[in-house]
Residue, then its C-alpha position, 0 to 999 in steps of 0.5 A: x465494476x462488478x465481479x461478474x463483469x471482471x470474470x467476463x473480461x478475463x474470459x474474453x482476454x484468455x479466449x483471444x490469447x489462445x486463438x491468436x495467430x502469434x506463435x510462442x518463440x524464444x525470448x527476445x533479448x531487449x536492448x537499449x531503452x524501452x518505454x511503458x506508458x499507461x493511463x491511471x484511471x480509478x474512482x473513489x466515492x469521496x475523492x472522485x475520479x482519478x485521472x492521470x498517467x504513469x510511465x516506466x522507462x527501462x535501460x537494458x544497455x547491450x542486453x547482457x543484463x536482460x531481463x533485469x534493466x541496468x537502470x529504470x525510471x518511474x513517473x506518475x501524476x494523478x489528479x482527483x476531481x475533488x482535489x487530491x493529487x499524487x506525484x511520484x518520481x523514482x530512479x534505480x541504477x545498478x552500474x554507476x557505482x561499481x558493486x553498489x545499487x542506488x535507488x531514490x524516490x520522491x513522492x508527494x501525496x496531497x489527499x483530501x480524504x485519506x482513510x483513517x479507521x483507528x488503531x489495533x484493527x478490530x479493536x477500532x469499530x467500523x460502523x459498516x451498517x451506517x456506511x452502507x445506509x449512506x451509500x444506499x441513500x437511507x441517510x447521509x453519507x457516513x464514509x467521511x467519518x473515517x477520513x482525514x486531510x493529509x499531505x505527505x511528502x517522502x524522499x529517500x536515497x538507498x544504497x545496496x552493496x555486495x557482500x558475497x557472490x551477488x547474493x548477500x548484500x548490505x543496505x543503507x539509506x536515508x529517508x526524509x518525510x513530512x506530514x501535514x494532517x488535519x480534519x477533512x474539509x467538509x465543504x469539499x467532501x460535501x461538494x455536489x451532494x444532495x442535501x440528504x447526503x451531506x455529512x453534517x457538522x454535528x457529526x465528529x470524524x473519528x480523527x476528531x474524536x481521537x484527538x478529543x480523547x487524547x488517543x492522538x496527542x496534541x504534539x503529534x496530531x498535526x504531523x511533523x518531520x520524519x528524518x531516519x536512517x535505515x540499515x539492513x541485510x539482504x539475501x536475493x537469489x531470484x532468477x529475475x526481478x520484475x516477475x520472478x519464478x524461482x529463488x529467495x528474497x529475504x531482508x531485515x532492517x532497522x529504522x532509526x529516527x532519533x531527535x538529533x537527526x531532525x525527527x519531530x517525534x523520535x522512534x525506532x522500528x525493525x522489519x523482516x520480510x521473506x519472499x519465496x518463489x517456487x516453480x511448479x511448471x518450468x518456463x514461468x508457466x506456473x509459480x507458487x509465491x509467498x511473502x511473510x512480513x513482520x514489523x514492529x516498534x522498539x519500545x511502547x510508542x511511535x508517531x501515529x502518522x508513521x504506523x500506516x507505512x510498510x518500511x522498504x528499501x531498494x527499488x521499492x518505496x514506502x506505501x500505505x498499509x495494511x490494506x490496498x493493492x501493495x499490502x493486503x488486497x481487498x482490505x480497506x486502505x490503512x484498516x490495520x495499524x499498530x505498533x507491531x504487525x504481521x502479514x502474509x501474501x500467498x499467490x498461485x501465478x499462471x502464465x497461460x500464454x507467451x508470445x512475441x509481438x511487434x518485437x516485444x516479449x508478451x505474456x498473459x497471466x492469471x493469479x489466485x491469492x490470499x492475503x492476511x494481517x493482524x496487529x500483534x502489539x497494540x497502540x495505546x488507545x486509553x482515554x488520556x484526558x482529565x477533567x481539567x482539559x474540559x470547560x465543564x464536568x458535563x463536557x468531560x462526562x459527555x466525552x468519556x461516555x462517547x469514548x466508552x461506547x466506542x471502545x465497547x463496540x470494538x473487539x477486545x483484541x485484534x484477529x487475522x484480517x483475511x482476504x481472497x481474490x484473483x487477478x490478470x496480468x499483462x507482462x511485457x519484457x518481464x518488467x512492464x506489468x499491468x494488472x487487474x485484481x479483485x480482492x474481498x475480505x472473508x471470515x465472521x468479521x469481514x464487514x469490519x474490513x469493507x466490501x472488497x476492492x478492484x484494482x488497476x495497477x502495475x507490477x506484482x505485489x512482491 
């Protein structure tokens, strides 16, 4: 969908809302169970069409906690026409354990064409011209160069308990994940493509080159188990959780993944996040919101397959980043990976109409945003092989020459990756939120970050 088509759609929605017969009235206090089903439909050139469904279930009980539910469930099942699947089950409960919140999630993502652009942001060169030439039909499709085959299964159980006045909390949780990673299946990637578009066997993917050069070690290359304990502190003064308009939401936590806990490649990480919601016009009409995040590894290494994940606790769960709807909108998924990363998100949120319809609280909103990120501590990308690793001196020289050329094309250090964009929100009962958003990279290196992206998803980014 082109940007002008999105703009026309948004204008039509605004015009409809402003001329609707429904009158704004006092918020209806919801009770009992409320359901929010939604189809999941998208398209990716290498994965194909996404077809699936998601379902939110909210339990408001007697309404005394509204707009925050007592407990909630989230289910999603999505299938891609070229073989990838995504399954998610999530549950959040605030009342079964007195004074303690419990959240658990199980996610299985079998991705036959997972994005992989290397490490350290702009230090890893992305050949935009070849990718574009492939899309324009001038040569074979080059996007498989930046794809891997990845199965990721993630489970978590988090507990959050009150320390002071239901504003200051402790956090503790156990997170278990398994990764099975390999090179793309060329037969699936090339399925139904014309002869001139087929990604050739003679062209190595970036993942295959990183393995050949030793940037990705043989011990970690195929993935492994990730068994961790997370401990943290949380400060939360939001007026409501689903669509806050005032308050602070700050947390800091440690991720401990020692060998004795069952982790294949032990590591230790930390993360700190500040979210702030400032009401500019009361009654949720206009809100300024921002999020600042810093996360890093203790020491000089961490398994490469955990680098894409932004670590979270509580109701939310780990998702790929930096890049995509949940992290940096408009940036290619997983474009920025490093041992330490900093990021920001800034939004201006405008609810231009609120009304009651069919005994539901409905609001429509628009938002403008800017997101950004950069690597602040590099992952080791030095050439790790020796002559003994190759069959001949000629093979060693060829491999080292290809590595030197690749490194020379990238930047000497990462720099901020900045995107800007806008979006539309349909909000029902302050929690079930459907969004349409478009983001696009800006700056002199914007081609290194892709052409931008359009999203249909649920919720606010933060």
